[in-house]
C-alpha positions in Angstrom: -15.5 -13.2 13.8 -13.6 -15.8 15.8 -10.0 -16.0 16.4 -9.6 -18.3 14.5 -10.8 -17.2 11.1 -9.3 -13.5 12.0 -5.9 -15.0 11.5 -7.0 -17.2 8.4 -8.2 -13.1 7.4 -4.9 -12.4 8.1 -3.0 -14.6 6.1 -5.6 -13.8 3.3 -4.8 -10.5 3.3 -1.5 -10.5 3.4 -1.9 -13.0 -0.2 -4.0 -10.5 -1.4 -1.9 -7.8 -0.7 1.0 -9.2 -1.9 -0.3 -9.8 -5.1 -0.9 -6.3 -5.9 2.4 -5.3 -7.6 1.7 -8.3 -9.7 -1.7 -7.3 -11.0 -0.2 -3.7 -11.5 3.1 -4.5 -13.1 0.6 -6.9 -15.8 -1.8 -4.2 -16.1 0.5 -1.1 -16.4 2.0 -3.1 -20.0 -1.2 -1.9 -21.2 -2.9 0.5 -19.4 -1.6 4.5 -18.4 -0.8 4.9 -14.9 -4.2 7.1 -13.9 -6.6 4.9 -15.7 -5.3 1.8 -13.8 -5.7 3.9 -10.8 -8.7 5.5 -11.7 -10.3 1.8 -12.4 -8.7 0.6 -9.2 -10.4 2.9 -6.9 -13.7 3.5 -8.3 -14.7 -0.3 -8.8 -13.6 0.1 -4.5 -15.2 3.7 -4.5 -18.5 2.0 -5.8 -17.9 -1.6 -3.3 -16.7 0.3 -0.3 -19.6 3.0 -0.9 -23.2 0.0 -1.3 -21.3 -1.9 2.2 -22.5 1.3 3.5 -25.8 1.7 2.0 -26.2 -1.5 2.9 -25.8 -0.4 6.5 -28.0 2.4 6.5 -25.0 4.5 6.9 -23.7 7.0 4.1 -20.6 9.3 3.4 -20.6 12.9 6.2 -21.4 15.8 5.0 -19.8 18.2 7.6 -17.0 20.6 6.3 -14.5 18.7 8.9 -14.8 15.1 8.0 -15.6 16.3 4.2 -11.8 17.9 4.3 -10.4 14.6 6.1 -11.7 12.5 3.1 -9.6 15.0 0.3 -6.4 14.5 2.4 -7.1 10.8 2.6 -8.3 10.2 -0.8 -5.1 12.3 -2.6 -2.0 11.6 0.0 -2.7 7.9 1.1 -4.4 6.8 -2.2 -3.9 9.0 -5.0 0.0 10.0 -4.5 1.2 6.3 -3.3 -1.2 4.4 -5.8 0.0 6.6 -8.5 3.2 6.6 -7.7 3.5 2.8 -7.8 1.7 2.4 -11.2 4.3 4.1 -12.5 7.4 2.8 -10.8 6.2 -0.6 -12.0 6.8 0.7 -15.5 11.0 0.5 -14.7 11.0 -1.7 -12.3 10.0 -5.2 -11.5 6.9 -6.0 -9.3 9.2 -8.2 -6.7 10.8 -4.6 -5.9 8.3 -2.8 -5.9 6.4 -4.5 -3.0 9.8 -5.1 -1.0 10.2 -1.5 -0.7 7.2 -0.4 -0.4 7.8 -2.2 2.9 9.7 1.2 3.8 6.0 3.2 4.3 6.3 1.2 8.0 9.9 3.2 8.6 8.6 6.3 7.0 5.7 5.6 9.8 7.7 5.8 12.9 9.6 8.9 11.4 6.2 10.5 11.3 4.9 9.6 14.2 7.4 10.3 16.5 6.4 14.7 15.4 3.2 13.6 15.9 2.2 11.6 18.9 3.6 11.9 22.2 3.5 7.7 22.6 5.9 7.0 19.8 8.7 8.4 19.9 12.0 6.7 18.5 14.5 4.8 20.4 17.2 3.2 20.2 16.0 -0.2 19.6 13.3 1.7 16.1 16.0 3.7 15.2 18.8 0.3 14.7 15.5 -1.2 12.7 15.5 2.2 10.6 19.5 2.1 9.9 18.7 -1.8 8.7 16.0 -0.9 7.0 17.0 1.8 5.0 20.7 -0.1 4.1 18.0 -2.5 2.5 16.9 0.4 0.6 20.5 1.3 0.0 22.2 -2.0 -1.2 18.2 -2.7 -3.7 18.7 0.4 -5.4 22.5 -0.2 -5.4 21.3 -2.5 -8.6 19.9 0.8 -10.3 23.4 2.7 -9.8 25.6 0.0 -11.2 23.5 0.9 -14.5 25.5 4.0 -14.3 23.3 7.6 -14.2 19.7 8.3 -13.1 19.1 4.6 -15.1 14.7 4.7 -15.3 15.1 2.1 -12.8 16.4 4.0 -10.5 14.3 6.4 -10.6 10.7 3.9 -10.7 12.4 3.1 -7.3 12.4 5.9 -6.2 8.9 6.6 -6.9 8.2 3.3 -4.7 9.8 5.3 -2.2 8.1 8.1 -2.3 4.9 6.2 -2.2 5.7 4.5 0.6 6.1 7.6 2.9 2.7 9.3 1.7 1.7 6.5 3.0 3.5 7.3 6.2 2.3 11.3 6.2 -1.6 9.6 4.8 -1.5 6.9 7.3 -1.1 9.0 10.0 -3.3 11.9 9.6 -6.2 9.3 8.8 -5.4 7.6 13.0 -6.0 11.7 13.9 -9.3 11.4 12.1 -10.7 8.2 13.6 -9.2 9.1 16.4 -11.4 11.7 16.5 -14.6 12.0 13.5 -14.4 9.5 10.5 -15.8 5.6 11.1 -12.8 3.2 9.5 -15.4 2.4 6.7 -16.5 6.0 5.8 -12.8 7.3 6.0 -11.5 4.0 3.2 -15.2 4.5 1.1 -14.7 8.6 1.2 -11.0 8.3 0.4 -11.6 6.1 -2.5 -14.3 7.8 -3.5 -12.1 11.5 -3.9 -9.2 9.3 -5.1 -11.6 7.3 -8.2 -12.8 11.7 -8.6 -9.2 13.0 -8.7 -8.1 9.9 -10.9 -10.1 10.2 -13.5 -10.1 13.6 -14.2 -6.3 13.3 -14.3 -6.5 10.1 -16.6 -8.3 12.5 -19.1 -6.8 15.6 -18.5 -2.8 13.7 -19.4 -2.1 14.8 -22.9 -3.3 18.3 -22.7 0.3 18.0 -20.6 2.4 15.3 -22.9 0.7 12.7 -20.8 -0.8 9.0 -22.1 -4.5 9.2 -23.3 -6.9 6.9 -22.0 -6.9 3.3 -23.9 -9.8 2.1 -24.7 -10.4 -1.2 -23.0 -11.8 -3.2 -25.6 -8.2 -2.9 -27.3 -6.7 -4.2 -24.0 -4.8 -8.0 -24.1 -7.8 -10.3 -21.7 -4.9 -10.7 -19.3 -4.6 -7.2 -18.4 -8.5 -6.9 -18.3 -7.9 -9.8 -15.8 -5.2 -8.4 -13.7 -6.9 -4.8 -13.6 -10.6 -6.4 -12.7 -9.2 -8.0 -9.9 -7.1 -5.1 -8.6 -9.9 -3.4 -7.9 -12.4 -5.7 -6.8 -10.5 -8.0 -5.2 -6.9 -6.4 -3.8 -8.6 -3.2 -2.9 -12.4 -3.4 -2.6 -12.2 -7.0 -0.6 -8.8 -6.0 1.1 -10.5 -3.4 2.4 -13.1 -5.4 4.0 -10.7 -8.7 5.7 -8.7 -5.3 7.2 -11.0 -3.7 8.6 -12.9 -6.4 9.8 -9.4 -8.3 11.7 -8.8 -5.2 12.6 -11.3 -5.3 14.6 -11.5 -8.5 16.2 -7.2 -8.8 16.8 -6.4 -5.7 17.1 -4.2 -2.8 15.4 -0.8 -4.3 16.5 -1.3 -7.9 15.4 -2.8 -7.1 12.4 0.1 -4.4 11.2 2.1 -7.1 11.2 0.9 -8.0 7.8 3.8 -6.2 6.5 5.8 -9.1 6.4 4.1 -11.4 4.6 2.8 -8.9 1.9 6.8 -8.1 0.0 7.4 -12.2 0.6 4.1 -12.7 -2.1 5.4 -10.2 -3.9 9.2 -11.4 -4.5 7.6 -15.1 -4.8 4.7 -14.1 -7.4 7.1 -12.1 -9.7 9.9 -14.4 -9.9 7.7 -17.8 -10.6 5.0 -16.1 -12.7 6.6 -13.1 -14.2 10.2 -14.4 -14.3 11.5 -12.1 -12.4 15.2 -12.4 -11.7 15.7 -13.2 -8.0 19.8 -11.8 -7.2 22.1 -12.4 -4.2 21.3 -8.5 -3.4 18.2 -9.0 -3.9 17.7 -11.6 -1.5 20.4 -8.8 1.2 18.1 -5.7 0.4 15.5 -8.0 1.1 16.4 -9.5 4.4 17.9 -5.9 5.7 14.8 -4.7 5.3 12.5 -7.3 6.8 15.3 -7.8 9.8 14.4 -3.5 10.1 10.6 -3.8 10.6 11.2 -6.7 13.0 13.4 -4.7 15.4 11.3 -1.8 14.7 7.9 -4.4 16.2 9.8 -6.2 18.2 8.8 -4.7 21.8 5.7 -4.2 20.6 5.0 -8.0 19.8 6.5 -9.3 23.0 3.8 -6.8 24.8 1.3 -8.4 22.9 2.8 -12.1 23.6 2.5 -10.3 27.9 -0.7 -9.7 27.3 -2.0 -12.5 26.0 -0.5 -15.3 28.8 -2.8 -16.8 30.5 -2.1 -15.2 34.0 
């Protein structure tokens, strides 16, 4: 893949991941959250393990690698996928996509305590304050309804998912540096996630949760959204992500964070006719500004390296 092709794939990845929130919102209209996550991760697990087999590889079986895959499967997949899916039962896909962008801020906080070269500076602190100011602005929409409304709790679920992504991403960085190849980490995490959510989906009725739904009873749009979520937004997205990561590097690839919420907002407004008011626009702008401030110096360093000598 050439650099030009990698940048094309970068924009495609932003569109794919940004549409995830739309498909989740459609899926939860008929499917229980854990069943939707199970179908999504099972499709991705089959696909990613198939890619490994085609490359003559398989999931590692040593104790440390298995531990890593379990941690990544639970913390970086089951919990955030489950929380986002559950949260979108009560909030719009656009708000969910914007709030999920706070993962960048939580990652900054977690990395500060884990990596010596990732300390929070004054500039990053300003970015954090802007970003969480945006979260408060968005949450004020729900708090104005009075008490702990369903939409406010749904928003908290998305923020909690972002925190899980920060923990899982930080752990994954260490695991990939020390033991696991990126594709193996992804395949292992999806396999663990599929097994876990499959079990949870079927024991949920024993815990007063919703029972799995027969797929034959689903509307066609729910079936299509669910299949796309697993095949395109998870399996294909991971393949694209690791392809451009190798070509563009982690810093430039991470800039897809800017695209995902914008795509989520636009698709939610156009396809699902979700409301976009002044507080949503202001909250989203503060979060985008915070992400920009946090990554400003990083991008400037890259630009300096990219200039011809």
